[in-house]
C-alpha positions in Angstrom: 0.0 0.0 0.0 2.6 3.9 -4.2 0.5 23.7 -1.4 -0.1 29.1 -4.5 0.2 31.9 -6.4 -0.7 31.7 -10.1 1.2 33.8 -12.6 -0.6 35.0 -15.7 2.0 33.7 -18.2 1.9 30.2 -16.6 -1.9 30.3 -16.7 -1.9 31.1 -20.4 0.5 28.2 -21.0 -1.8 25.9 -19.1 -4.9 27.0 -21.0 -3.1 26.4 -24.3 -2.1 23.0 -23.3 -5.6 21.8 -22.3 -7.6 23.9 -24.7 -8.3 20.9 -27.0 -9.4 18.5 -24.1 -13.2 18.8 -24.8 -12.7 17.5 -28.3 -10.1 15.0 -27.3 -10.0 11.5 -28.8 -11.9 8.9 -26.8 -10.4 5.9 -25.0 -12.9 3.3 -24.0 -16.3 4.9 -23.4 -15.2 8.3 -22.2 -12.7 11.1 -22.6 -9.0 10.5 -22.1 -8.5 10.0 -18.4 -5.4 12.1 -18.1 -6.9 15.1 -19.9 -10.2 14.8 -18.0 -8.5 15.0 -14.6 -6.7 18.3 -15.2 -7.6 21.3 -13.1 -6.6 24.1 -15.4 -7.1 26.7 -12.7 -3.9 25.4 -11.0 -0.5 26.4 -12.2 1.4 23.1 -12.8 4.6 24.7 -11.4 2.9 25.6 -8.2 1.2 22.3 -7.4 1.4 19.6 -10.0 -0.5 17.2 -7.7 -3.6 19.3 -7.9 -3.1 20.4 -11.5 -3.0 16.8 -12.7 -5.7 15.4 -10.4 -7.7 18.3 -9.1 -10.7 18.0 -11.4 -11.1 14.3 -10.5 -10.9 15.2 -6.7 -13.6 17.8 -7.1 -15.9 15.4 -8.8 -15.1 12.4 -6.5 -15.1 13.4 -2.8 -13.8 10.9 -0.3 -16.6 8.5 0.6 -17.6 8.5 4.3 -16.4 5.0 4.7 -12.9 5.6 3.3 -9.6 7.1 4.5 -8.9 8.4 1.0 -10.2 8.4 -2.6 -8.1 7.9 -5.7 -6.4 5.4 -7.9 -5.9 2.8 -5.1 -9.6 3.0 -4.3 -10.7 2.8 -7.9 -8.6 -0.3 -8.6 -9.5 -1.8 -5.2 -13.2 -1.4 -5.9 -12.7 -3.2 -9.2 -10.8 -6.0 -7.6 -13.3 -6.2 -4.7 -16.2 -6.6 -7.1 -14.3 -9.4 -8.9 -13.4 -11.1 -5.6 -17.0 -10.7 -4.4 -18.2 -12.7 -7.4 -15.8 -15.5 -6.5 -16.9 -15.4 -2.8 -20.6 -15.3 -3.5 -20.3 -18.1 -6.0 -18.5 -20.3 -3.5 -20.9 -19.3 -0.6 -23.9 -20.3 -2.7 -22.7 -23.9 -3.0 -24.6 -26.2 -0.6 -22.4 -29.3 -1.0 -18.9 -28.0 -1.7 -16.3 -30.7 -1.2 -14.9 -30.5 2.3 -11.5 -29.0 2.3 -11.8 -27.6 -1.2 -11.0 -24.0 -2.1 -14.6 -23.3 -2.8 -15.7 -24.7 0.6 -13.2 -22.5 2.5 -13.9 -19.4 0.5 -17.6 -19.9 0.8 -17.5 -20.6 4.6 -15.4 -17.6 5.5 -17.6 -15.4 3.4 -20.8 -16.9 4.8 -19.9 -16.6 8.4 -18.7 -13.1 8.0 -21.9 -12.0 6.3 -24.2 -13.6 9.0 -24.6 -10.4 11.0 -27.7 -11.8 12.9 -25.7 -14.7 14.4 -22.7 -12.4 15.1 -24.8 -9.9 17.0 -26.7 -12.5 18.9 -23.4 -14.1 20.1 -21.6 -10.9 21.2 -18.1 -11.7 22.5 -19.2 -15.1 23.8 -17.3 -17.0 21.0 -14.0 -15.7 22.6 -15.1 -15.6 26.2 -13.2 -18.9 26.9 -10.0 -17.3 25.8 -10.4 -14.2 27.9 -11.3 -16.4 30.9 -8.1 -18.4 30.4 -6.1 -15.1 30.6 -8.1 -14.1 33.7 -7.1 -17.4 35.4 -3.4 -16.8 34.9 -1.7 -16.9 38.4 2.0 -16.7 37.5 4.2 -15.6 34.7 4.8 -19.1 33.5 1.1 -19.5 32.6 1.1 -15.9 31.4 3.7 -16.7 28.7 1.6 -19.6 27.6 -1.3 -17.3 27.0 0.9 -14.7 25.4 2.1 -17.3 22.9 -1.6 -18.2 22.2 -2.5 -14.6 21.5 0.6 -14.2 19.3 -0.5 -17.2 17.2 -4.2 -16.2 16.9 -4.8 -12.5 17.3 -2.0 -10.0 17.9 1.7 -9.5 18.8 1.8 -8.6 22.5 5.0 -7.5 24.2 7.3 -7.8 21.2 7.6 -8.9 17.6 8.9 -12.3 16.5 9.1 -13.8 13.1 11.2 -16.1 10.9 12.9 -14.4 7.9 16.2 -14.5 6.1 19.3 -13.7 8.0 20.4 -10.3 6.7 24.0 -11.5 6.7 23.4 -15.1 5.4 20.5 -14.7 3.0 20.3 -18.5 2.3 19.4 -19.1 6.0 16.2 -18.6 7.8 16.6 -17.0 11.2 14.5 -16.1 14.2 14.1 -12.3 14.4 13.0 -10.5 17.5 12.2 -6.8 17.5 10.5 -4.1 19.5 6.7 -4.0 19.5 3.6 -4.5 21.7 2.1 -1.0 21.2 -1.6 -0.4 20.4 -1.0 3.0 18.7 0.6 3.1 15.3 4.0 4.5 16.4 5.9 5.4 19.6 5.6 9.1 18.7 1.9 9.1 19.5 2.7 8.5 23.2 5.0 11.6 23.5 4.2 14.2 20.8 3.0 17.5 22.2 0.8 18.8 19.4 -2.9 19.1 19.9 -3.7 16.2 17.5 -1.4 13.8 19.4 -2.9 14.9 22.8 -6.4 14.3 21.5 -5.4 10.8 20.2 -3.9 9.8 23.6 -7.1 11.0 25.4 -9.3 9.1 23.0 -7.1 6.0 23.3 -7.7 5.9 27.1 -11.4 6.2 26.4 -11.1 3.3 23.9 -9.3 1.1 26.5 -12.1 1.9 29.0 -14.7 0.9 26.5 -12.9 -2.4 25.6 -12.6 -3.4 29.3 -16.3 -2.6 29.7 -17.1 -5.0 26.9 -15.0 -7.6 28.6 -17.2 -7.2 31.6 -15.4 -4.9 34.0 -17.5 -2.5 36.1 -16.9 1.2 35.6 -14.2 1.7 38.3 -12.3 -1.4 37.3 -12.5 -0.6 33.6 -11.2 3.0 34.2 -8.3 1.7 36.4 -7.3 -1.0 33.8 -7.3 1.6 31.0 -5.0 3.9 33.0 -2.7 1.1 33.9 -2.4 -0.3 30.3 -1.8 3.2 29.0 1.0 3.6 31.6 2.5 0.3 30.6 2.4 1.0 26.9 3.9 4.4 27.4 6.8 2.7 29.1 7.2 0.2 26.2 7.1 3.2 23.8 9.8 5.0 25.8 12.1 2.0 25.5 11.4 1.8 21.7 13.7 3.3 19.1 12.2 6.0 16.9 11.1 4.7 13.5 13.8 6.5 11.6 16.4 4.8 13.9 15.1 1.4 12.9 15.9 1.9 9.2 19.6 1.1 9.3 19.8 -2.7 8.9 23.4 -2.8 10.3 22.5 -0.8 13.5 19.4 -3.1 14.0 21.2 -6.4 13.7 22.5 -8.1 16.8 23.0 -11.8 16.6 22.9 -13.7 20.0 23.0 -17.3 21.0 19.8 -18.5 22.5 21.7 -18.9 25.8 22.8 -15.2 25.6 19.2 -14.1 25.0 17.9 -16.0 28.0 20.7 -14.7 30.2 20.2 -11.1 29.0 16.4 -11.2 29.8 16.0 -13.7 32.7 12.4 -12.7 33.4 11.3 -13.6 29.9 10.8 -17.4 29.8 12.1 -17.9 26.3 12.2 -21.7 26.3 8.6 -21.9 27.4 7.4 -19.0 25.1 9.1 -20.3 22.0 8.1 -23.8 22.7 4.4 -22.7 22.9 4.9 -20.9 19.6 5.9 -24.2 18.0 9.7 -23.8 17.8 12.0 -26.6 18.5 15.6 -26.0 19.6 16.9 -22.6 18.6 20.6 -22.0 18.3 20.7 -18.2 17.6 18.4 -15.2 17.2 18.7 -11.8 15.6 17.6 -9.0 17.9 16.8 -5.7 16.3 16.8 -3.5 19.5 18.4 -5.2 22.4 17.8 -2.3 24.8 14.0 -2.8 24.3 14.2 -6.4 25.4 16.2 -5.3 28.5 13.6 -2.8 29.4 10.7 -5.2 28.8 12.5 -7.7 31.0 12.5 -5.1 33.8 8.9 -4.2 33.3 7.9 -7.8 33.9 9.0 -7.2 37.5 8.0 -3.6 38.0 4.5 -3.9 36.7 2.1 -6.3 38.5 0.9 -9.5 36.9 -2.7 -8.0 37.0 -1.7 -5.2 34.7 0.0 -7.6 32.3 -3.2 -9.7 32.2 -5.3 -6.6 31.4 -2.8 -5.7 28.7 -3.0 -9.2 27.2 -6.8 -9.2 27.2 -6.9 -5.9 25.5 -4.5 -7.0 22.7 -6.4 -10.2 22.2 -9.9 -8.5 22.0 -8.5 -5.7 19.9 -7.0 -8.2 17.5 -10.3 -10.1 16.9 -12.8 -7.2 17.3 -13.4 -6.9 13.6 -14.8 -10.5 13.5 -17.3 -10.1 16.4 -20.7 -8.3 16.9 -21.4 -4.8 15.6 -20.9 -3.1 19.0 -17.4 -4.6 19.5 -16.6 -3.9 15.9 -17.8 -0.2 16.1 -15.8 0.3 19.3 -12.7 -0.6 17.5 -13.7 1.3 14.3 -14.5 4.5 16.2 -10.9 4.7 17.5 -8.7 3.0 14.9 -10.5 4.3 11.9 -12.5 7.4 12.9 -10.1 9.0 15.5 -6.8 7.9 13.9 -7.7 8.3 10.2 -10.8 10.4 10.1 -13.1 7.8 8.5 -16.7 8.7 9.1 -18.5 5.4 8.8 -17.6 1.7 8.2 -17.5 0.2 4.8 -20.5 -2.0 3.8 -20.3 -5.4 5.4 -19.7 -7.1 2.1 -16.6 -5.0 1.4 -15.2 -5.8 4.8 -15.9 -9.5 4.5 -14.6 -9.7 0.9 -11.4 -8.0 2.1 -11.0 -10.3 5.0 -11.7 -13.4 2.9 -9.2 -12.2 0.3 -6.5 -11.6 3.0 -6.7 -15.1 4.5 -7.4 -17.1 1.4 -5.6 -15.0 -1.2 -3.8 -17.8 -2.9 -7.0 -19.7 -3.4 -8.8 -16.7 -4.7 -5.8 -15.7 -6.8 -5.9 -18.9 -8.8 -9.5 -18.0 -9.9 -8.6 -14.4 -10.4 -5.7 -15.2 -12.8 -7.9 -17.4 -15.0 -11.0 -15.3 -15.0 -10.0 -11.6 -14.6 -6.3 -11.0 -15.4 -6.0 -9.4 -18.9 -4.2 -11.6 -21.5 -0.7 -10.5 -22.1 -0.3 -9.1 -18.6 2.8 -11.1 -17.8 4.5 -10.3 -21.1 3.8 -6.5 -20.8 5.1 -6.4 -17.3 8.3 -8.3 -18.3 8.8 -5.9 -21.2 8.6 -2.8 -19.0 10.7 -4.3 -16.2 13.4 -5.4 -18.7 13.4 -1.9 -20.2 13.9 -0.3 -16.8 16.7 -2.7 -16.0 18.5 -1.7 -19.3 18.2 2.0 -18.5 19.4 1.5 -14.9 22.5 -0.2 -16.2 23.2 2.7 -18.6 22.7 5.3 -15.8 25.0 3.4 -13.4 27.8 3.4 -16.1 27.4 7.2 -16.5 27.5 8.2 -12.8 30.1 10.8 -12.1 30.2 10.2 -8.3 30.7 6.4 -8.2 34.1 4.7 -8.6 34.6 2.1 -11.4 35.1 -0.6 -8.7 31.7 0.1 -7.2 30.0 0.5 -10.5 31.1 -3.0 -11.4 29.5 -4.4 -8.2 26.4 -2.3 -8.7 26.0 -3.6 -12.3 26.5 -7.2 -11.0 23.8 -6.7 -8.4 21.4 -5.2 -11.0 22.1 -8.0 -13.4 21.4 -10.6 -10.6 18.1 -8.9 -9.6 15.2 -11.2 -10.0 11.8 -10.0 -11.4 8.7 -11.9 -10.4 5.7 -10.6 -12.3 2.0 -11.4 -12.7 1.5 -14.4 -10.5 3.5 -17.2 -8.8 4.2 -20.5 -10.5 3.4 -22.3 -7.3 0.6 -21.5 -4.8 0.6 -22.0 -1.1 -0.9 -25.3 0.1 -3.8 -24.3 2.4 -5.2 -27.8 2.8 -4.4 -28.0 6.5 -6.2 -24.7 7.3 -9.5 -25.6 9.1 -12.5 -23.5 8.0 -16.2 -24.2 8.6 -19.5 -22.4 9.0 -19.7 -22.5 12.8 -17.8 -19.3 13.8 -16.4 -16.3 11.9 -14.0 -15.3 14.6 -12.8 -18.9 15.1 -12.2 -19.1 11.3 -10.1 -16.0 11.5 -8.2 -17.2 14.6 -7.5 -20.5 12.8 -6.2 -18.6 9.7 -4.0 -16.4 11.9 -2.6 -19.4 13.6 -2.0 -21.2 10.3 -0.1 -18.3 8.8 1.9 -17.7 12.0 2.9 -21.3 12.4 3.7 -21.5 8.6 6.1 -18.6 9.2 7.7 -20.2 12.3 8.0 -23.5 10.5 10.5 -22.0 8.1 13.1 -21.9 10.9 15.8 -24.5 10.1 14.6 -25.0 6.5 16.3 -23.7 3.4 15.0 -20.3 2.1 12.3 -20.7 -0.6 13.3 -18.0 -3.1 10.3 -18.8 -5.3 7.8 -17.8 -2.7 5.6 -14.7 -3.2 4.4 -12.4 -0.3 1.6 -11.0 -2.4 -1.2 -12.3 -4.6 -1.9 -11.4 -8.2 -5.0 -9.4 -7.1 -2.9 -7.2 -4.8 -2.4 -3.6 -6.2 1.1 -3.2 -4.8 4.6 -4.3 -5.3 7.8 -4.8 -3.3 11.6 -5.2 -3.3 13.0 -7.9 -1.1 16.7 -7.0 -0.4 17.5 -10.5 1.0 16.4 -12.1 -2.2 17.5 -9.2 -4.4 14.1 -9.5 -6.1 11.2 -7.3 -7.3 7.7 -8.7 -7.1 4.9 -7.0 -9.2 1.5 -8.7 -9.0 -0.7 -8.9 -12.2 -3.4 -6.4 -11.3 -0.8 -3.6 -11.4 -1.4 -3.5 -15.2 -4.8 -1.9 -14.4 -5.2 1.8 -15.1 -8.4 3.6 -14.3 -10.1 4.9 -17.4 -8.5 2.3 -19.6 -10.4 -0.8 -18.5 -11.1 -2.1 -21.9 -7.7 -1.7 -23.4 -4.0 -1.3 -22.5 -3.2 2.3 -21.6 -0.6 4.1 -23.9 3.1 3.6 -23.1 3.4 7.1 -21.6 1.1 6.1 -18.8 2.3 2.5 -18.4 6.0 3.6 -18.3 5.1 6.3 -15.8 3.0 4.1 -13.5 4.5 0.7 -14.0 7.9 1.7 -15.2 8.5 4.6 -12.9 6.5 4.2 -9.7 6.6 0.4 -9.7 9.6 -1.2 -11.4 11.9 1.8 -11.3 10.9 2.5 -7.7 11.4 -1.0 -6.5 14.6 -1.4 -8.4 16.0 1.7 -6.8 15.2 0.2 -3.4 18.1 -2.1 -4.2 20.4 1.0 -4.1 18.7 3.3 -1.6 20.1 4.1 1.9 19.0 0.6 3.1 19.1 -1.6 0.0 22.6 -0.4 -0.9 23.9 -2.2 2.2 23.0 -5.6 0.6 25.1 -7.4 -2.1 23.9 -9.2 -5.2 23.1 -12.4 -3.2 21.0 -10.5 -0.6 23.6 -10.5 2.1 24.1 -7.5 4.4 27.6 -6.6 3.2 29.2 -3.2 2.6 30.3 -3.4 -1.1 30.9 0.3 -1.4 34.3 2.1 -1.1 34.5 4.7 1.6 34.7 7.4 -1.2 31.5 6.2 -2.8 29.7 6.1 0.6 30.7 9.7 1.4 29.4 10.9 -2.0 26.2 8.9 -1.8 25.3 10.1 1.6 26.0 13.7 0.7 23.3 13.3 -2.0 20.8 11.4 0.3 21.3 14.2 2.9 20.0 16.6 0.2 16.8 14.6 -0.2 16.3 14.4 3.6 16.6 18.2 3.8 14.2 18.7 0.8 11.5 16.6 2.4 12.0 17.9 5.9 10.9 21.3 4.5 7.5 20.1 3.3 4.5 20.7 5.7 2.0 18.0 5.1 -0.9 18.9 7.5 -1.4 21.4 10.3 2.2 22.2 11.4 3.5 18.6 10.8 6.5 18.4 8.6 7.4 15.3 6.7 10.2 13.3 8.4 12.9 13.4 5.7 15.1 10.9 7.6 12.4 8.3 8.1 11.0 8.6 4.5 14.3 8.9 2.7 14.4 5.4 1.3 11.0 5.7 -0.3 11.8 9.3 -1.5 15.1 8.0 -3.1 13.1 5.2 -4.8 10.5 7.6 -6.1 13.2 9.9 -7.6 15.1 7.0 -9.1 11.9 5.4 -10.4 10.6 8.5 -12.2 14.1 9.0 -13.8 14.3 5.4 -15.0 10.7 5.3 -16.2 11.2 8.5 -18.2 14.4 7.4 -19.9 12.9 4.0 -20.8 9.8 5.7 -22.2 12.0 7.9 -24.4 13.0 4.6 -26.3 9.3 3.8 -27.1 7.8 4.6 -30.5 5.1 6.9 -28.9 7.9 9.2 -27.6 10.1 9.0 -30.7 7.2 9.7 -33.0 6.0 12.6 -30.8 2.5 11.2 -30.8 -0.3 13.5 -29.6 -3.1 11.9 -27.6 -5.9 14.1 -26.3 -3.9 17.1 -27.3 -1.1 16.1 -24.9 2.5 15.4 -26.2 4.4 12.4 -24.9 6.3 14.4 -22.2 3.1 15.9 -20.8 1.4 12.5 -20.8 4.3 10.9 -19.0 4.3 13.3 -16.1 0.5 13.4 -15.9 0.6 9.6 -15.9 3.1 9.7 -13.0 0.8 12.0 -11.1 -2.0 9.5 -11.7 0.1 6.9 -10.0 -0.3 8.8 -6.7 -3.8 10.3 -7.3 -4.9 10.0 -3.7 -7.0 12.6 -1.8 -6.5 11.8 1.9 -8.3 12.9 5.0 -6.1 15.2 7.2 -6.3 12.7 10.1 -4.9 10.0 7.7 -2.1 12.3 6.6 -1.2 13.1 10.2 -1.2 9.4 11.0 1.0 8.7 8.0 3.5 11.4 8.9 4.0 9.8 12.4 4.0 6.1 11.4 4.8 5.5 7.7 8.1 5.5 5.9 6.3 6.7 2.8 5.6 10.4 2.2 2.0 11.4 1.6 0.9 11.0 -2.0 1.0 14.7 -2.8 4.7 14.9 -2.0 5.5 11.7 -3.8 4.6 13.7 -6.9 5.9 17.2 -6.3 9.0 16.0 -4.5 10.7 14.0 -7.2 9.3 16.1 -10.0 10.8 19.2 -8.4 14.2 17.6 -8.8 13.7 16.6 -12.5 14.9 19.0 -15.2 12.7 17.5 -17.9 9.6 18.4 -15.8 10.7 22.0 -15.6 11.0 22.1 -19.4 7.8 20.3 -20.1 5.6 22.6 -18.0 7.6 25.8 -18.2 8.3 25.9 -14.5 10.0 29.2 -13.6 11.6 30.8 -10.5 8.8 32.1 -8.4 6.7 29.0 -8.9 6.1 27.1 -5.7 7.7 23.9 -6.9 10.8 25.6 -8.4 14.1 24.7 -6.9 17.5 26.1 -7.9 19.6 23.7 -9.9 22.1 23.4 -7.0 19.3 22.0 -4.8 17.8 19.6 -7.3 18.7 16.1 -6.0 20.4 13.8 -8.5 21.4 10.4 -7.3 20.8 7.7 -10.0 
């Protein structure tokens, strides 16, 4: 899940550029989407985000049930409708074969849609699990229940997962990291602005409401809420700031299991890990050792009764979406309304479709590929990805700040980079996942336990480099540094307004070439990815001279984004977001150069009165066409390594000379930056 004064001369230029839009050639059943979205009252040099997308925003306000509206929502709605057809078809089968994909899809969807049964049951389906926590009398039994909650609902106290060892990418390792917070980031517990203070006050009210649902009387619920808030604030204080967790070298400490147990004697690691399903563990990788030390101390300084309340809260919070409407709305009013400004829940069918897709995505994905993915998707994605790769190699060879020795290693890494596109060749085997029509929340707990145990079972086994972490119906992409791979699911080929045909190359090379392949490829060389070699091992392959020059350039992009005010008085955190900002800048550069090799560009084709350069940059703006609620922007600033959508457009474009030339951006325009401050890395 990828601001202004207008000057008369610029305004005239804008009018000239869009004057032919009303008579533009048609694509599909309507006007050209790029031209139709333009708000010609905005000077492109002042705010290209609103210039390119403003008319669409005016005509399509954010629905009351959503955090934002824009390209992600359009495509997600399309995918949801397709997945809904799959779910309803399966749910309508009365005698689906037990254990089959259709039986599991149908039963999850059916139990989720049965609001009458859910409301009649209240929280009784999970009462036994809350009672088990309530009966805990010592920390030994507490760790057993904490392991159960970890498997089925949440991640209390800390984070633990099995993933590739950053320094030995062929080996799966147990990774332990800071966690256990209910709010999205540690910053929420300490920030002094009015919005953060409001969130903290509402969080305590939320805790009070959840303990009331559990069955506490008013005095006990209030006391439990205050105690849990105090405990979580202590955990937050012991946590590193998000920007300080970005350096993989500084967040890598390998310990023997014996060292771990000696360092944190109050944490019963043998019992806890055994309950999670681990056998003998030789070593672990700890991200933030000081957090574990603090947590170990808190197990003594905070009473067992507080830890029990904390565990009950995290369990109920984790399963609240799958219970009755009252419990669901209690969670919604805090997590969605307070934190993100969403006014009302999505219709039940959308929520249940999303849930079914999230837990049975590989089963649904197989149907999606055969029934809904456009023919030629894989081939087109491969074409664009390979074009970006060729351009990247050319740009590395021409860098004036990188030594020849490091260029050779960079090219070797690029050449070794794997591209997985469309859909996996092998799907996950979900045959052992138990699903039936008796309980929605139990189905979801079973699914959570299946996936968690599936992850933990990888420990001691060879790394499966063929595995995908997304399904073909997921509108997103990722770069995995430990595999040195890019994964682009099939539905990324979709472009709103071009449903019945492939969009032109200007758009495809901007969205898929620039903000997808180019972006993800650059992650292999950003401030984090550059620390991994071609085999995916954490290994410094740069000379000291290269590193100095590289970080002087990344410092510039940090300073650039630090200067942007996103909402209220909240500035973007340039340090925390730098990896994504570097990838955005690299991506648009690569996408543009690759597009310049295409016939559409070389023949100077006009489409809807827009020349290739104009269409490319407008296409890139469409890639981040997201109108977000202020609350959601504020939440993103505090908790997300991605800059808000607006700045993912104006930030990189303000560094790109071709953009200035295309839209006649001049000194005095809000986006104008002197050449000395335009960041050029790749």
